[in-house]
C-alpha positions as CSV (number, residue, x, y, z in Angstrom):
1,X,233.8,112.6,67.7
2,X,232.1,115.9,68.5
3,X,229.0,114.9,66.4
4,X,228.7,111.6,68.3
5,X,228.8,113.4,71.6
6,X,226.0,115.8,70.4
7,X,224.0,112.9,69.1
8,X,224.4,111.0,72.4
9,X,223.3,114.1,74.4
10,X,220.3,114.6,72.2
11,X,219.3,111.0,72.6
12,X,219.6,111.2,76.3
13,X,217.6,114.5,76.4
14,X,214.8,112.9,74.3
15,X,214.7,109.9,76.6
16,X,214.5,112.0,79.7
17,X,211.8,114.2,78.1
18,X,209.7,111.1,77.3
19,X,210.1,109.8,80.8
20,X,209.0,113.2,82.2
21,X,205.9,113.2,80.0
22,X,204.0,111.9,83.0
23,X,204.4,108.1,83.0
24,X,203.5,107.1,86.5
25,X,203.8,110.6,88.0
26,X,201.7,111.2,91.1
27,X,199.4,114.2,90.6
28,X,198.9,116.9,93.2
29,X,195.5,118.4,94.0
30,X,195.7,121.5,91.6
31,X,197.0,119.2,88.8
32,X,194.1,116.8,89.3
33,X,191.5,119.6,89.3
34,X,192.9,121.2,86.1
35,X,193.2,117.9,84.3
36,X,189.7,116.5,85.1
37,X,187.4,119.5,85.3
38,X,184.9,119.6,82.5
39,X,185.9,116.3,80.8
40,X,184.4,112.9,80.2
41,X,186.6,110.1,81.3
42,X,186.2,106.7,79.7
43,X,187.9,103.9,81.6
44,X,188.2,100.4,82.9
45,X,188.3,99.0,86.4
46,X,191.1,96.5,87.3
47,X,188.5,93.8,86.6
48,X,188.1,95.1,83.0
49,X,184.6,96.5,83.6
50,X,184.2,99.6,81.4
51,X,182.8,102.9,82.8
52,X,182.4,106.5,81.8
53,X,182.2,109.6,84.0
54,X,181.7,113.3,83.3
55,X,183.2,115.7,85.7
56,X,181.2,119.0,85.4
57,X,182.7,122.4,86.3
58,X,180.3,122.8,89.3
59,X,181.5,119.6,91.0
60,X,178.6,117.4,89.8
61,X,179.4,114.0,88.3
62,X,177.5,111.7,85.9
63,X,178.5,108.0,85.9
64,X,177.6,105.0,83.8
65,X,178.7,101.5,83.2
66,X,177.0,98.4,81.8
67,X,174.9,98.0,85.0
68,X,173.4,101.5,84.9
69,X,173.9,105.2,85.6
70,X,174.2,107.4,88.7
71,X,174.9,111.0,89.6
72,X,176.8,112.6,92.5
73,X,179.6,115.0,93.3
74,X,183.4,115.0,92.8
75,X,185.9,117.0,94.8
76,X,189.7,117.3,95.2
77,X,190.7,117.0,98.9
78,X,194.3,117.7,99.5
79,X,196.0,115.5,96.9
80,X,193.2,113.0,96.4
81,X,190.3,112.9,93.9
82,X,187.0,111.9,95.5
83,X,183.8,110.7,94.0
84,X,180.5,110.3,95.9
85,X,177.3,109.1,94.3
86,X,173.6,109.1,95.1
87,X,173.2,105.3,95.1
88,X,176.7,103.9,94.5
89,X,179.5,103.9,97.0
90,X,182.3,106.4,96.5
91,X,185.8,106.9,97.7
92,X,188.9,109.0,97.4
93,X,191.9,108.1,95.2
94,X,195.5,109.1,94.5
95,X,195.9,109.7,90.8
96,X,199.0,109.0,88.7
97,X,199.4,110.3,85.2
98,X,200.6,107.8,82.6
99,X,201.4,109.8,79.6
100,X,199.5,112.8,78.3
101,X,196.0,111.1,78.4
102,X,195.9,108.3,81.0
103,X,195.0,108.6,84.6
104,X,195.5,105.7,87.0
105,X,193.5,105.8,90.2
106,X,194.6,104.1,93.5
107,X,192.1,104.0,96.3
108,X,193.3,106.1,99.3
109,X,193.5,103.8,102.3
110,X,194.2,104.8,105.9
111,X,197.0,103.3,107.9
112,X,197.1,102.7,111.7
113,X,198.2,106.3,112.3
114,X,195.4,107.8,110.2
115,X,197.6,108.7,107.3
116,X,196.3,108.1,103.7
117,X,198.3,106.0,101.3
118,X,197.5,104.6,97.9
119,X,196.4,101.0,97.7
120,X,199.0,98.6,96.4
121,X,197.0,97.8,93.2
122,X,195.2,100.3,90.9
123,X,191.5,100.6,91.1
124,X,190.7,102.1,87.7
125,X,192.4,103.7,84.7
126,X,190.8,106.3,82.4
127,X,191.4,108.7,79.6
128,X,189.7,111.8,78.2
129,X,187.4,110.5,75.5
130,X,188.0,113.5,73.3
131,X,191.7,112.6,72.9
132,X,193.7,109.5,72.0
133,X,194.4,107.3,75.0
134,X,198.0,107.0,76.2
135,X,197.2,104.2,78.7
136,X,199.8,101.4,78.9
137,X,197.4,98.8,77.6
138,X,194.5,99.4,75.2
139,X,191.1,99.0,76.7
140,X,189.6,95.6,76.0
141,X,186.2,96.2,77.4
142,X,183.2,97.4,75.5
143,X,179.9,98.8,76.6
């Protein structure tokens, strides 16, 4: 009986630990900066278009997709991640971490009172290309 109780508690602890590994956890500004600085993120937009972005330590960004490439700047403003480009449009996003290596971006939209909230649907999802992706669904796009 005692062993069953211990086994049940260990199973519960493992389940809680897996849930806390970051699945769907909204990231705060310092977490975003720490996670994305200096990496290349491969990803897909919600329409399945593949993209890749490198976030340099100095705030510069290099972007490319099947339609071309661009450069610009990235910043973290409060708890949003913002990307602005030389020729493409940019925006700010709330970021959720889905596992160790998956970041889901929701565009920051302003309500009637001027408060920012995440859009109802995700805009893009990406992962550090140097590590195995933990995104919920494997990428199906190719460049």
